[in-house]
TORKOLDREN-463906 format. One line per 5 residues: number of its first residue (from 1); their letters; for each residue x, y, z of N, C-alpha, C. Coordinates in Angstrom, 1 decimal. Layout:
NUM> A> X,Y,Z,X,Y,Z,X,Y,Z | ...
This chain:
1> MRKET> 47.4,-61.1,149.9,46.6,-60.4,148.7,45.1,-60.5,148.6 | 44.1,-59.1,148.8,43.2,-59.6,148.7,42.5,-60.0,147.0 | 42.0,-60.7,147.0,41.4,-60.7,145.9,41.4,-59.8,144.5 | 40.4,-58.8,144.9,40.5,-57.8,143.8,42.0,-57.1,143.8 | 42.8,-57.4,144.9,44.2,-56.6,143.7,44.8,-57.7,143.0
6> EAWWK> 44.7,-58.8,143.6,45.3,-59.7,142.5,44.6,-59.8,141.3 | 43.1,-59.3,141.2,42.8,-59.2,139.4,43.3,-57.8,138.8 | 43.9,-57.0,139.6,44.1,-56.1,139.0,45.3,-56.2,138.5 | 46.2,-56.3,139.4,48.1,-56.9,139.4,48.0,-57.8,138.2 | 46.7,-59.4,137.5,47.2,-59.6,137.0,46.7,-58.7,135.2
11> QAQED> 45.6,-57.6,135.5,46.0,-57.5,134.9,46.6,-56.3,133.8 | 47.5,-55.5,135.1,48.4,-54.6,134.5,49.7,-55.4,134.0 | 50.0,-56.7,134.4,50.5,-57.5,134.2,50.4,-57.9,132.2 | 48.9,-58.7,132.1,48.6,-59.0,130.9,49.3,-57.7,130.2 | 48.4,-56.8,130.4,49.0,-55.4,129.8,49.5,-54.9,129.6
16> FDDAQ> 51.0,-55.5,130.3,52.0,-54.8,130.0,52.8,-56.0,129.3 | 52.9,-57.5,129.1,53.2,-58.3,128.1,53.1,-58.0,126.8 | 51.5,-57.4,126.9,50.6,-57.3,125.5,51.5,-55.8,125.1 | 51.9,-55.0,125.8,52.8,-54.1,125.3,54.2,-54.6,124.8 | 54.7,-55.1,125.2,55.3,-55.8,124.6,55.1,-56.2,123.3
21> FNFEG> 54.3,-57.4,123.1,54.2,-57.9,121.9,54.1,-57.0,120.8 | 52.8,-56.1,121.3,52.7,-55.1,120.4,54.6,-54.2,120.0 | 55.0,-53.7,120.9,56.3,-53.2,120.2,57.2,-53.7,119.7 | 56.9,-55.7,119.8,57.9,-56.0,118.7,56.8,-56.8,116.8 | 56.1,-56.4,117.2,55.1,-56.0,116.3,54.9,-54.7,115.5
26> ERYKT> 55.8,-53.8,116.0,56.1,-52.5,115.7,54.1,-51.9,115.3 | 53.6,-52.3,116.6,52.1,-51.6,116.9,52.3,-50.4,117.8 | 53.2,-49.6,117.2,54.1,-48.4,118.8,53.0,-48.1,119.2 | 51.8,-47.1,118.7,50.8,-46.7,119.3,50.2,-47.5,120.6 | 49.9,-48.9,119.3,48.9,-50.1,120.5,49.9,-50.0,122.1
31> ASFLC> 51.4,-50.1,121.9,52.7,-50.4,123.0,52.3,-49.1,123.3 | 52.0,-47.9,123.4,51.9,-47.0,124.5,51.1,-47.5,124.4 | 49.7,-46.9,124.2,48.6,-46.7,125.0,48.4,-48.5,125.8 | 49.2,-49.3,126.2,49.1,-51.1,126.9,49.9,-49.9,127.6 | 51.1,-49.5,127.6,51.8,-49.4,128.9,51.3,-48.9,130.0
36> QQAVE> 50.6,-47.3,129.4,49.8,-46.5,130.3,48.4,-47.4,131.6 | 47.9,-48.6,130.3,46.9,-48.2,131.0,47.8,-50.1,131.9 | 48.8,-50.2,131.9,49.4,-51.0,132.3,49.8,-50.6,134.1 | 50.1,-49.7,133.5,50.9,-48.8,134.9,49.6,-48.0,136.0 | 48.8,-48.0,134.8,47.4,-47.5,135.7,46.7,-48.6,136.7
41> KAFKA> 46.4,-50.0,136.3,45.9,-51.0,137.2,47.2,-51.3,137.9 | 48.2,-51.6,137.5,49.1,-51.9,138.7,48.7,-50.6,139.5 | 48.5,-49.1,139.4,49.1,-48.6,141.1,47.1,-48.6,141.5 | 46.6,-49.1,140.8,45.0,-49.3,141.6,44.9,-50.4,142.4 | 46.3,-51.3,141.8,46.0,-52.8,142.6,46.8,-52.1,143.9
46> FLIEK> 47.9,-51.5,144.2,48.7,-51.2,145.1,47.2,-50.3,146.0 | 46.3,-49.1,145.5,46.3,-48.5,146.1,44.9,-49.8,147.1 | 44.3,-50.0,146.3,43.3,-51.2,146.5,44.3,-52.4,148.1 | 45.0,-52.7,147.5,45.7,-53.3,148.9,46.1,-52.2,149.9 | 47.3,-51.6,149.7,47.3,-50.4,150.7,46.2,-49.6,151.4
51> KERLR> 45.7,-49.4,150.6,44.4,-48.0,150.9,42.6,-49.0,151.1 | 43.2,-49.5,150.4,41.5,-50.6,151.1,40.1,-49.7,149.9 | 40.7,-48.8,149.1,40.1,-49.1,148.2,40.6,-48.8,146.8 | 39.5,-48.0,145.8,39.6,-47.6,144.7,39.3,-46.6,144.1 | 40.4,-46.0,143.5,40.0,-44.7,142.6,40.0,-44.5,141.2
56> KIHDL> 38.3,-44.2,140.9,38.4,-44.5,139.2,39.0,-42.9,138.8 | 40.1,-42.7,138.5,40.7,-41.7,137.5,41.8,-42.4,137.2 | 42.2,-41.2,136.0,43.0,-42.1,135.1,44.7,-41.0,134.9 | 45.1,-40.1,135.6,46.2,-39.4,135.9,46.6,-40.1,136.6 | 48.0,-40.4,136.0,49.0,-41.5,136.2,50.0,-40.7,137.2
61> VELSR> 49.9,-39.9,137.4,50.7,-38.4,138.2,50.0,-38.6,139.6 | 48.5,-38.5,139.6,47.8,-38.5,140.8,47.8,-40.0,141.6 | 48.3,-41.1,140.7,47.9,-42.0,141.2,49.4,-42.2,142.4 | 50.1,-41.7,141.0,51.5,-42.2,141.6,51.4,-41.9,142.8 | 51.1,-39.9,143.2,51.9,-39.6,144.5,50.6,-40.4,146.0
66> EIGIP> 49.7,-40.4,145.4,48.7,-40.8,146.2,49.4,-42.2,147.0 | 50.0,-42.9,146.2,50.9,-44.9,146.6,52.0,-43.6,146.7 | 52.5,-43.1,146.6,54.2,-42.8,147.1,55.9,-43.5,146.3 | 55.0,-43.4,144.6,56.0,-43.5,144.4,57.4,-43.0,144.2 | 58.7,-43.3,144.4,59.7,-42.8,144.3,60.0,-41.5,143.2
71> AHLLA> 60.3,-40.4,143.6,60.9,-39.1,142.9,61.3,-39.1,141.8 | 62.4,-40.5,141.9,63.1,-41.1,140.3,61.8,-41.1,139.3 | 60.7,-41.7,139.6,60.2,-42.7,138.2,58.6,-41.4,138.4 | 59.3,-40.4,138.5,57.9,-39.1,138.4,58.0,-39.2,137.2 | 59.1,-38.5,136.7,59.4,-37.5,135.2,59.0,-38.8,133.9
76> GIKEL> 59.3,-40.0,134.4,58.8,-40.6,133.6,57.1,-41.1,133.6 | 56.6,-41.4,134.6,55.1,-41.7,134.5,54.5,-40.3,134.5 | 54.8,-38.7,134.5,54.4,-37.7,133.8,54.4,-38.1,132.8 | 55.3,-38.3,131.7,55.3,-39.0,130.2,54.2,-39.7,130.0 | 54.1,-40.7,130.3,53.6,-41.8,130.3,52.1,-42.2,130.3
81> TLAYI> 51.7,-40.3,131.2,50.3,-40.3,131.1,50.0,-39.4,129.8 | 50.6,-38.8,128.6,50.8,-38.4,127.8,50.2,-39.9,126.5 | 50.8,-40.7,127.1,50.2,-41.8,125.8,48.8,-41.9,125.7 | 48.0,-41.6,126.1,47.0,-41.6,125.6,47.0,-41.0,124.5 | 47.2,-39.6,124.4,46.8,-38.9,123.5,48.2,-39.7,122.0
86> YSRYP> 49.3,-40.1,122.7,50.1,-40.8,121.3,49.3,-41.8,120.7 | 49.0,-41.9,121.7,48.1,-43.7,120.9,46.7,-43.4,120.3 | 46.2,-42.2,120.8,44.9,-42.3,119.8,44.3,-40.6,119.0 | 45.3,-40.2,118.5,44.8,-38.9,117.8,46.5,-38.8,116.4 | 45.4,-38.8,115.2,46.2,-39.2,114.7,47.5,-38.2,114.2
91> DVKKE> 47.0,-37.1,114.6,48.1,-35.8,113.7,50.1,-35.7,114.7 | 49.8,-36.8,116.4,50.5,-36.4,117.1,52.0,-37.2,116.3 | 51.4,-38.2,115.9,52.4,-39.6,115.3,53.0,-39.1,113.8 | 53.0,-38.1,113.7,54.1,-36.7,112.7,55.1,-35.9,113.1 | 54.0,-35.4,114.1,55.6,-35.1,115.1,57.0,-36.0,116.3
96> LNLKE> 56.4,-37.4,116.7,57.5,-37.8,117.3,57.6,-39.4,116.6 | 58.9,-39.8,116.9,59.6,-40.8,117.0,58.6,-41.9,117.2 | 57.5,-42.7,116.9,56.2,-43.8,117.8,57.9,-44.7,118.1 | 58.6,-45.2,117.6,59.2,-46.9,117.9,60.0,-46.2,119.3 | 60.6,-45.1,119.1,61.6,-44.8,120.7,60.6,-44.2,121.3
101> KAGYF> 59.4,-43.5,121.4,58.6,-43.2,122.7,58.0,-43.9,123.3 | 57.6,-45.6,122.1,56.9,-46.7,122.9,57.8,-47.3,123.6 | 59.3,-48.1,122.8,60.6,-48.0,123.7,60.2,-47.6,125.1 | 60.5,-46.0,125.4,60.7,-45.5,126.9,59.6,-46.0,127.6 | 58.5,-46.2,127.1,57.0,-45.7,127.5,57.4,-47.3,128.2
106> LDVSR> 58.2,-48.4,127.4,57.6,-50.0,128.1,58.7,-49.5,129.1 | 60.2,-49.5,129.1,61.3,-48.8,130.4,60.4,-47.9,131.5 | 59.9,-47.4,131.4,59.0,-46.9,132.1,57.8,-47.5,133.2 | 57.2,-48.2,132.3,56.2,-49.4,132.5,56.9,-50.4,133.4 | 58.1,-50.3,132.5,58.7,-51.8,133.6,59.1,-51.0,134.7
111> EALQW> 59.5,-50.5,135.4,60.4,-49.5,136.6,58.9,-49.5,137.2 | 58.5,-48.8,137.3,57.0,-48.9,137.9,56.0,-50.2,137.9 | 56.3,-51.0,137.8,55.5,-52.3,137.9,56.6,-53.3,138.7 | 57.5,-52.8,138.5,58.8,-54.1,139.7,58.7,-52.7,140.4 | 58.3,-52.4,141.1,58.2,-51.6,142.1,56.9,-51.2,143.0
116> VGENL> 55.9,-51.4,141.9,54.3,-52.6,142.7,54.3,-53.5,143.1 | 55.2,-54.2,142.2,55.6,-55.8,142.7,56.4,-56.1,143.8 | 57.1,-54.8,144.6,58.0,-55.1,145.6,57.6,-54.7,146.6 | 56.3,-53.7,146.3,55.4,-53.7,147.4,54.4,-53.9,147.8 | 53.9,-54.2,146.9,52.4,-54.9,147.4,52.0,-56.1,148.2
């Protein structure tokens, strides 16, 4: 594994661990944001390793298509892309069950990271 890949992959795993920690501490907005960050960094690690380049974008759907993530993961990835909104704007939290949403994002992130880890 390339050194740069390893750095991105390690950060993705740390962000996921931090997401779990924040979820357990009932910090659901932070957990959601860190799930999105974990997957973004994992996808970028994959791009660096397999395509020898880094794309400085934040759209998980576009990144997932570029790395060829399986179709069954794409719906969750689409929703996870919105975690940035859920975690940043105070008016959204009134409309969502943040605990439920953060739990869902943890599941999606876990699956995406597992796929990346198996394919790096």
